[in-house]
C-alpha positions as CSV (number, residue, x, y, z in Angstrom):
1,X,69.7,-18.7,44.6
2,X,72.1,-16.8,42.5
3,X,75.7,-16.9,43.7
4,X,78.1,-14.0,43.3
5,X,81.8,-14.3,42.4
6,X,84.1,-11.6,43.5
7,X,86.9,-10.8,41.0
8,X,89.7,-9.5,43.2
9,X,91.5,-7.5,40.4
10,X,88.5,-5.4,39.5
11,X,86.2,-5.8,42.6
12,X,83.5,-6.8,40.2
13,X,80.5,-9.1,41.0
14,X,79.3,-11.2,38.0
15,X,76.3,-13.3,37.5
16,X,76.8,-16.0,34.9
17,X,74.1,-17.3,32.6
18,X,74.5,-20.8,33.9
19,X,73.9,-19.6,37.5
20,X,70.6,-18.0,36.4
21,X,68.2,-21.0,36.4
22,X,65.5,-20.2,38.9
23,X,63.5,-17.9,36.7
24,X,63.4,-19.9,33.5
25,X,60.0,-20.8,32.2
26,X,58.8,-23.8,30.3
27,X,57.2,-21.9,27.5
28,X,57.9,-18.6,25.8
29,X,56.2,-15.5,27.2
30,X,56.5,-11.9,26.1
31,X,55.2,-10.3,29.2
32,X,56.4,-10.3,32.8
33,X,54.1,-10.9,35.9
34,X,55.0,-10.8,39.6
35,X,55.0,-14.6,39.4
36,X,57.4,-15.1,36.4
37,X,59.6,-12.0,36.9
38,X,63.2,-12.8,36.0
39,X,65.2,-11.3,38.8
40,X,68.9,-11.2,38.0
41,X,70.1,-9.5,41.2
42,X,68.5,-8.1,44.3
43,X,69.6,-6.5,47.6
44,X,68.3,-3.9,50.0
45,X,69.2,-1.0,47.6
46,X,68.6,-2.2,44.0
47,X,66.8,-4.9,42.0
48,X,67.9,-5.9,38.5
49,X,65.4,-7.7,36.2
50,X,65.5,-9.2,32.7
51,X,62.9,-7.3,30.7
52,X,60.8,-9.3,28.3
53,X,60.0,-7.8,24.9
54,X,56.4,-7.1,25.6
55,X,57.1,-5.1,28.8
56,X,57.0,-1.3,29.2
57,X,59.4,-0.1,31.8
58,X,57.3,2.9,32.9
59,X,53.6,3.7,32.4
60,X,52.5,5.2,29.1
61,X,49.3,6.1,27.1
62,X,48.6,2.4,26.5
63,X,47.6,1.9,30.1
64,X,49.4,-1.4,30.2
65,X,50.9,-2.4,33.6
66,X,54.5,-1.3,33.5
67,X,57.5,-3.4,34.6
68,X,58.0,-1.0,37.5
69,X,54.6,-1.8,39.0
70,X,55.0,-5.5,38.3
71,X,58.3,-5.4,40.2
72,X,56.7,-3.6,43.1
73,X,54.0,-6.3,43.3
74,X,56.8,-8.9,43.3
75,X,58.5,-7.2,46.2
76,X,55.3,-6.6,48.1
77,X,54.5,-10.3,47.9
78,X,58.0,-11.6,48.6
79,X,58.5,-9.5,51.7
80,X,54.8,-9.4,52.8
81,X,54.7,-5.6,52.7
82,X,51.2,-4.2,53.5
83,X,51.9,-0.6,52.5
84,X,53.3,1.1,49.4
85,X,56.6,-0.3,48.0
86,X,59.2,2.2,46.9
87,X,60.8,1.7,43.5
88,X,62.7,4.2,41.4
89,X,63.0,4.0,37.6
90,X,66.6,4.6,36.7
91,X,66.7,4.0,32.9
92,X,64.5,2.5,30.1
93,X,64.5,0.1,27.2
94,X,62.2,0.4,24.2
95,X,59.1,-1.8,24.5
96,X,60.0,-4.4,21.8
97,X,63.5,-4.9,23.2
98,X,64.6,-7.2,26.1
99,X,67.4,-7.3,28.6
100,X,68.9,-5.8,31.8
101,X,66.9,-3.2,33.7
102,X,68.0,-1.7,37.1
103,X,65.5,-0.3,39.6
104,X,66.3,1.6,42.8
105,X,64.7,0.2,46.0
106,X,65.5,3.2,48.1
107,X,65.3,7.0,47.8
108,X,69.0,7.0,48.7
109,X,70.0,4.8,45.8
110,X,67.9,6.5,43.1
111,X,69.7,9.9,42.7
112,X,73.1,8.1,42.9
113,X,72.1,5.7,40.1
114,X,70.6,8.6,38.1
115,X,73.9,10.5,38.4
116,X,75.9,7.4,37.4
117,X,73.9,6.8,34.3
118,X,73.7,10.5,33.3
119,X,77.5,10.8,33.6
120,X,78.0,7.6,31.6
121,X,79.8,5.7,34.3
122,X,78.0,2.6,33.1
123,X,79.0,0.1,30.5
124,X,76.2,-1.1,28.2
125,X,76.5,-4.1,25.9
126,X,73.7,-5.1,23.5
127,X,73.2,-8.0,21.1
128,X,71.3,-7.6,17.9
129,X,70.3,-9.9,15.0
130,X,70.3,-7.9,11.8
131,X,69.3,-8.6,8.2
132,X,72.5,-7.9,6.3
133,X,76.2,-8.2,7.0
134,X,77.7,-4.9,8.0
135,X,80.4,-3.3,5.7
136,X,83.1,-4.3,8.3
137,X,83.2,-7.1,10.8
138,X,84.1,-4.5,13.5
139,X,83.7,-0.7,13.4
140,X,82.7,2.5,15.2
141,X,79.7,4.3,14.0
142,X,79.3,8.1,14.6
143,X,76.2,9.9,13.6
144,X,74.1,12.9,14.6
145,X,70.6,11.7,15.5
146,X,67.6,14.0,15.1
147,X,64.4,12.9,16.8
148,X,61.0,13.3,15.2
149,X,58.5,13.2,18.2
150,X,55.4,12.8,16.0
151,X,56.8,9.7,14.4
152,X,58.6,8.5,17.6
153,X,61.6,7.9,15.4
154,X,65.2,9.1,15.1
155,X,67.1,9.8,11.9
156,X,70.9,9.3,11.6
157,X,72.9,12.0,9.8
158,X,76.6,11.8,8.9
159,X,76.9,15.6,9.7
160,X,75.6,17.7,12.4
161,X,72.2,19.2,11.7
162,X,70.0,21.6,13.9
163,X,68.6,19.9,17.0
164,X,70.7,16.7,16.5
165,X,72.7,14.9,19.1
166,X,76.0,13.1,18.6
167,X,75.7,9.3,18.8
168,X,78.6,6.8,19.0
169,X,78.6,3.1,19.2
170,X,81.1,0.3,18.6
171,X,80.1,-3.1,17.1
172,X,81.6,-6.4,16.1
173,X,80.2,-9.5,14.4
174,X,79.4,-12.3,16.8
175,X,78.2,-14.8,14.3
176,X,77.2,-15.1,10.7
177,X,74.2,-17.3,10.2
178,X,72.4,-18.5,7.0
179,X,70.1,-15.5,6.7
180,X,71.1,-13.2,9.5
181,X,74.1,-11.8,11.3
182,X,74.5,-11.4,15.1
183,X,76.2,-8.3,16.4
184,X,77.6,-7.2,19.8
185,X,77.2,-3.5,20.3
186,X,78.8,-1.3,23.0
187,X,77.2,2.1,23.5
188,X,79.3,5.2,24.1
189,X,76.2,7.5,24.1
190,X,72.6,6.8,25.0
191,X,70.3,8.4,22.4
192,X,66.7,7.8,21.5
193,X,66.5,4.6,19.3
194,X,70.3,5.0,18.8
195,X,71.2,1.4,18.0
196,X,68.1,0.9,15.8
197,X,68.7,4.1,13.8
198,X,72.5,3.7,13.4
199,X,72.3,0.1,12.3
200,X,69.6,0.9,9.8
201,X,71.8,3.7,8.4
202,X,74.4,1.1,7.3
203,X,71.7,-1.2,5.8
204,X,71.6,-3.5,8.8
205,X,68.0,-3.2,10.1
206,X,67.3,-5.3,13.2
207,X,65.1,-8.3,12.7
208,X,61.4,-7.4,13.3
209,X,62.0,-3.6,13.4
210,X,59.6,-2.3,10.8
211,X,60.1,1.3,11.9
212,X,63.7,1.2,10.9
213,X,63.5,-0.8,7.6
214,X,63.1,-4.5,8.3
215,X,60.6,-6.0,5.8
216,X,58.3,-7.8,8.3
217,X,57.5,-7.8,12.0
218,X,58.1,-10.6,14.5
219,X,54.9,-12.5,15.3
220,X,55.2,-11.4,19.0
221,X,55.8,-7.8,18.2
222,X,59.4,-8.0,19.5
223,X,62.6,-6.9,17.7
224,X,65.9,-8.8,18.0
225,X,67.7,-6.3,20.2
226,X,68.7,-7.4,23.7
227,X,70.4,-5.5,26.5
228,X,72.9,-8.3,27.1
229,X,75.2,-6.9,29.8
230,X,75.3,-3.9,32.1
231,X,78.2,-2.8,34.4
232,X,77.6,-0.1,37.0
233,X,78.8,1.0,40.4
234,X,76.6,-0.1,43.3
235,X,75.0,3.1,44.7
236,X,75.8,2.2,48.3
237,X,78.5,-0.4,48.4
238,X,80.6,1.4,45.7
239,X,81.5,-2.0,44.1
240,X,81.3,-2.6,40.3
241,X,78.5,-5.0,39.4
242,X,78.3,-6.7,36.0
243,X,75.0,-8.3,35.1
244,X,74.4,-10.6,32.1
245,X,70.8,-11.1,31.0
246,X,69.9,-14.5,29.6
247,X,68.6,-14.3,26.0
248,X,64.9,-14.6,25.1
249,X,63.6,-18.1,24.3
250,X,64.0,-17.9,20.5
251,X,65.7,-20.2,18.0
252,X,67.7,-17.3,16.5
253,X,69.0,-16.2,19.8
254,X,69.9,-19.8,20.6
255,X,71.9,-20.0,17.4
256,X,73.9,-17.0,18.5
257,X,75.4,-18.9,21.5
258,X,75.8,-22.3,19.8
259,X,78.9,-23.2,17.8
Protein backbone atom coordinates (compact mmCIF):
# COMPACT_ATOMS: atom_id res chain seq x y z
CA UNK A 1 0.00 0.00 0.00
CA UNK A 2 1.24 3.49 -0.87
CA UNK A 3 1.44 5.86 2.05
CA UNK A 4 0.83 9.59 1.66
CA UNK A 5 2.71 12.29 3.48
CA UNK A 6 1.04 15.65 4.00
CA UNK A 7 3.32 18.65 3.77
CA UNK A 8 1.73 21.24 6.03
CA UNK A 9 3.28 24.28 4.37
CA UNK A 10 1.92 23.53 0.91
CA UNK A 11 -0.89 21.07 1.64
CA UNK A 12 0.77 18.75 -0.87
CA UNK A 13 0.61 14.97 -0.95
CA UNK A 14 3.71 13.26 -2.31
CA UNK A 15 4.43 9.67 -3.25
CA UNK A 16 8.10 8.82 -3.07
CA UNK A 17 9.84 6.37 -5.35
CA UNK A 18 10.91 4.23 -2.38
CA UNK A 19 7.28 3.84 -1.31
CA UNK A 20 6.29 2.61 -4.75
CA UNK A 21 7.25 -1.06 -4.55
CA UNK A 22 4.06 -3.05 -5.10
CA UNK A 23 3.99 -2.66 -8.90
CA UNK A 24 7.60 -3.47 -9.72
CA UNK A 25 8.11 -6.38 -12.09
CA UNK A 26 10.97 -8.85 -12.26
CA UNK A 27 11.61 -8.35 -15.96
CA UNK A 28 11.30 -5.41 -18.31
CA UNK A 29 8.03 -5.06 -20.19
CA UNK A 30 6.97 -2.31 -22.57
CA UNK A 31 3.19 -2.83 -22.38
CA UNK A 32 0.74 -2.58 -19.50
CA UNK A 33 -1.94 -5.15 -18.69
CA UNK A 34 -4.63 -5.15 -15.98
CA UNK A 35 -2.35 -7.50 -14.02
CA UNK A 36 0.90 -5.47 -14.20
CA UNK A 37 -0.59 -1.96 -14.25
CA UNK A 38 1.61 0.43 -12.27
CA UNK A 39 -0.85 2.37 -10.12
CA UNK A 40 0.75 5.39 -8.47
CA UNK A 41 -2.33 6.85 -6.77
CA UNK A 42 -5.99 5.96 -6.57
CA UNK A 43 -9.12 7.18 -4.81
CA UNK A 44 -12.82 7.43 -5.62
CA UNK A 45 -12.32 10.32 -8.03
CA UNK A 46 -9.01 9.76 -9.88
CA UNK A 47 -6.47 7.09 -10.72
CA UNK A 48 -2.86 7.86 -11.65
CA UNK A 49 -0.74 5.28 -13.46
CA UNK A 50 2.81 4.97 -14.75
CA UNK A 51 2.56 4.59 -18.52
CA UNK A 52 4.98 2.17 -20.15
CA UNK A 53 6.62 3.18 -23.46
CA UNK A 54 4.57 0.74 -25.56
CA UNK A 55 1.20 1.96 -24.27
CA UNK A 56 -1.16 4.22 -26.15
CA UNK A 57 -3.27 6.37 -23.83
CA UNK A 58 -6.38 6.43 -26.03
CA UNK A 59 -7.50 4.27 -28.94
CA UNK A 60 -6.07 5.01 -32.39
CA UNK A 61 -5.90 3.52 -35.91
CA UNK A 62 -3.54 0.75 -34.76
CA UNK A 63 -6.38 -0.97 -32.98
CA UNK A 64 -4.12 -1.74 -30.01
CA UNK A 65 -5.78 -1.83 -26.60
CA UNK A 66 -5.28 1.62 -25.05
CA UNK A 67 -4.17 2.30 -21.50
CA UNK A 68 -7.60 3.74 -20.75
CA UNK A 69 -9.25 0.36 -21.46
CA UNK A 70 -6.54 -1.52 -19.57
CA UNK A 71 -7.15 0.71 -16.55
CA UNK A 72 -10.91 0.11 -16.83
CA UNK A 73 -10.29 -3.63 -16.80
CA UNK A 74 -8.06 -3.25 -13.73
CA UNK A 75 -10.79 -1.32 -11.88
CA UNK A 76 -13.53 -3.75 -12.93
CA UNK A 77 -11.54 -6.68 -11.57
CA UNK A 78 -10.39 -4.96 -8.38
CA UNK A 79 -13.85 -3.76 -7.39
CA UNK A 80 -15.78 -6.65 -8.97
CA UNK A 81 -17.85 -4.32 -11.14
CA UNK A 82 -20.25 -6.23 -13.42
CA UNK A 83 -21.24 -3.26 -15.58
CA UNK A 84 -19.41 -0.56 -17.51
CA UNK A 85 -16.59 1.26 -15.71
CA UNK A 86 -16.39 5.03 -16.14
CA UNK A 87 -12.95 6.45 -16.95
CA UNK A 88 -12.20 9.85 -18.46
CA UNK A 89 -9.02 10.64 -20.41
CA UNK A 90 -7.57 13.92 -19.13
CA UNK A 91 -4.27 14.22 -21.01
CA UNK A 92 -1.94 12.15 -23.17
CA UNK A 93 1.68 11.15 -23.66
CA UNK A 94 3.28 10.13 -26.95
CA UNK A 95 3.32 6.36 -27.41
CA UNK A 96 7.12 5.87 -27.16
CA UNK A 97 7.36 7.89 -23.93
CA UNK A 98 6.65 6.80 -20.36
CA UNK A 99 5.49 8.34 -17.10
CA UNK A 100 2.62 9.89 -15.15
CA UNK A 101 -0.89 9.71 -16.58
CA UNK A 102 -4.03 10.86 -14.73
CA UNK A 103 -7.50 9.47 -15.44
CA UNK A 104 -10.81 10.70 -14.02
CA UNK A 105 -12.96 8.05 -12.33
CA UNK A 106 -16.13 10.16 -12.22
CA UNK A 107 -18.01 12.50 -14.55
CA UNK A 108 -17.66 15.16 -11.85
CA UNK A 109 -13.88 14.95 -11.77
CA UNK A 110 -13.30 14.94 -15.56
CA UNK A 111 -14.38 18.51 -16.49
CA UNK A 112 -12.60 19.92 -13.44
CA UNK A 113 -9.36 18.18 -14.40
CA UNK A 114 -9.78 19.19 -18.05
CA UNK A 115 -10.15 22.82 -16.99
CA UNK A 116 -7.12 22.61 -14.69
CA UNK A 117 -4.91 21.17 -17.44
CA UNK A 118 -6.23 23.59 -20.08
CA UNK A 119 -5.54 26.59 -17.84
CA UNK A 120 -2.03 25.31 -17.05
CA UNK A 121 -2.60 24.95 -13.34
CA UNK A 122 -0.49 21.80 -13.43
CA UNK A 123 3.28 21.49 -13.07
CA UNK A 124 4.91 18.98 -15.44
CA UNK A 125 8.48 17.76 -15.08
CA UNK A 126 10.13 15.42 -17.57
CA UNK A 127 13.44 13.61 -17.73
CA UNK A 128 15.20 12.98 -21.03
CA UNK A 129 18.40 11.28 -22.12
CA UNK A 130 19.89 13.12 -25.11
CA UNK A 131 22.75 12.59 -27.52
CA UNK A 132 24.77 15.78 -27.11
CA UNK A 133 25.45 18.24 -24.28
CA UNK A 134 23.22 21.33 -24.61
CA UNK A 135 24.87 24.72 -25.24
CA UNK A 136 24.18 25.69 -21.60
CA UNK A 137 23.78 23.55 -18.49
CA UNK A 138 20.56 25.42 -17.73
CA UNK A 139 18.38 27.48 -20.06
CA UNK A 140 14.91 28.46 -21.26
CA UNK A 141 13.94 27.55 -24.81
CA UNK A 142 11.32 29.56 -26.67
CA UNK A 143 10.19 28.52 -30.13
CA UNK A 144 7.20 28.69 -32.41
CA UNK A 145 6.10 25.16 -33.27
CA UNK A 146 4.32 24.39 -36.51
CA UNK A 147 2.72 20.98 -36.81
CA UNK A 148 2.73 18.92 -39.99
CA UNK A 149 -0.23 16.51 -39.61
CA UNK A 150 0.79 14.33 -42.56
CA UNK A 151 4.21 13.69 -41.02
CA UNK A 152 2.88 13.74 -37.43
CA UNK A 153 5.79 16.02 -36.64
CA UNK A 154 6.32 19.54 -35.30
CA UNK A 155 8.97 21.96 -36.48
CA UNK A 156 10.61 24.50 -34.17
CA UNK A 157 11.04 28.03 -35.49
CA UNK A 158 12.89 30.86 -33.75
CA UNK A 159 10.35 33.38 -35.08
CA UNK A 160 6.60 33.25 -35.38
CA UNK A 161 5.34 31.75 -38.63
CA UNK A 162 1.76 31.23 -39.90
CA UNK A 163 -0.17 28.59 -37.93
CA UNK A 164 2.60 28.23 -35.36
CA UNK A 165 2.16 28.12 -31.58
CA UNK A 166 4.51 29.55 -28.98
CA UNK A 167 6.33 26.88 -26.99
CA UNK A 168 8.37 27.45 -23.82
CA UNK A 169 10.33 25.00 -21.71
CA UNK A 170 13.04 25.22 -19.06
CA UNK A 171 15.79 22.62 -18.71
CA UNK A 172 18.87 21.86 -16.68
CA UNK A 173 21.48 19.13 -16.83
CA UNK A 174 20.93 16.32 -14.34
CA UNK A 175 23.97 14.24 -15.18
CA UNK A 176 26.64 13.98 -17.86
CA UNK A 177 27.39 10.38 -18.75
CA UNK A 178 30.03 8.89 -21.02
CA UNK A 179 27.95 9.03 -24.21
CA UNK A 180 24.75 10.78 -23.19
CA UNK A 181 23.39 13.62 -21.07
CA UNK A 182 20.38 13.44 -18.76
CA UNK A 183 18.17 16.54 -18.64
CA UNK A 184 15.29 17.64 -16.42
CA UNK A 185 12.68 19.65 -18.30
CA UNK A 186 9.85 21.76 -16.96
CA UNK A 187 7.11 22.60 -19.43
CA UNK A 188 5.52 26.01 -19.47
CA UNK A 189 3.33 25.19 -22.49
CA UNK A 190 2.02 21.89 -23.80
CA UNK A 191 2.43 21.60 -27.57
CA UNK A 192 2.51 18.65 -29.94
CA UNK A 193 5.91 16.89 -29.58
CA UNK A 194 7.17 20.03 -27.84
CA UNK A 195 10.10 18.58 -25.90
CA UNK A 196 11.18 16.37 -28.78
CA UNK A 197 11.13 19.22 -31.32
CA UNK A 198 12.70 21.86 -29.10
CA UNK A 199 15.58 19.66 -27.91
CA UNK A 200 16.25 18.54 -31.48
CA UNK A 201 16.46 22.21 -32.50
CA UNK A 202 19.48 22.70 -30.19
CA UNK A 203 21.14 19.52 -31.49
CA UNK A 204 20.08 17.41 -28.50
CA UNK A 205 17.87 14.69 -30.00
CA UNK A 206 16.40 12.28 -27.48
CA UNK A 207 17.88 8.79 -27.47
CA UNK A 208 15.89 6.52 -29.77
CA UNK A 209 13.89 9.35 -31.38
CA UNK A 210 14.47 8.77 -35.10
CA UNK A 211 11.70 11.21 -36.04
CA UNK A 212 13.64 14.07 -34.46
CA UNK A 213 17.17 13.26 -35.49
CA UNK A 214 18.59 10.50 -33.32
CA UNK A 215 20.66 8.13 -35.46
CA UNK A 216 19.07 4.82 -34.40
CA UNK A 217 15.96 3.56 -32.67
CA UNK A 218 15.77 1.79 -29.32
CA UNK A 219 15.21 -1.95 -29.65
CA UNK A 220 11.85 -1.78 -27.87
CA UNK A 221 10.60 1.20 -29.90
CA UNK A 222 10.75 3.56 -26.92
CA UNK A 223 12.44 6.93 -26.66
CA UNK A 224 14.23 8.10 -23.52
CA UNK A 225 11.63 10.67 -22.48
CA UNK A 226 9.83 10.15 -19.17
CA UNK A 227 7.06 12.20 -17.56
CA UNK A 228 8.80 12.13 -14.19
CA UNK A 229 6.60 14.31 -12.00
CA UNK A 230 3.16 15.88 -12.12
CA UNK A 231 1.58 18.28 -9.65
CA UNK A 232 -2.11 19.10 -9.89
CA UNK A 233 -5.08 20.13 -7.77
CA UNK A 234 -7.35 17.28 -6.75
CA UNK A 235 -10.67 17.90 -8.54
CA UNK A 236 -12.79 17.28 -5.42
CA UNK A 237 -10.58 17.62 -2.34
CA UNK A 238 -8.86 20.76 -3.75
CA UNK A 239 -5.51 19.66 -2.36
CA UNK A 240 -2.33 19.75 -4.41
CA UNK A 241 -1.04 16.30 -5.27
CA UNK A 242 2.49 15.62 -6.51
CA UNK A 243 3.15 12.28 -8.17
CA UNK A 244 6.61 10.98 -9.07
CA UNK A 245 6.74 8.12 -11.57
CA UNK A 246 9.49 5.50 -11.19
CA UNK A 247 11.81 5.28 -14.20
CA UNK A 248 11.59 2.47 -16.77
CA UNK A 249 13.81 -0.55 -16.16
CA UNK A 250 16.79 0.48 -18.25
CA UNK A 251 20.50 0.83 -17.50
CA UNK A 252 20.64 4.40 -18.82
CA UNK A 253 17.77 5.48 -16.63
CA UNK A 254 19.38 3.75 -13.67
CA UNK A 255 22.58 5.70 -14.32
CA UNK A 256 20.60 8.92 -14.07
CA UNK A 257 19.81 8.34 -10.39
CA UNK A 258 23.11 6.77 -9.29
CA UNK A 259 26.02 8.89 -8.16
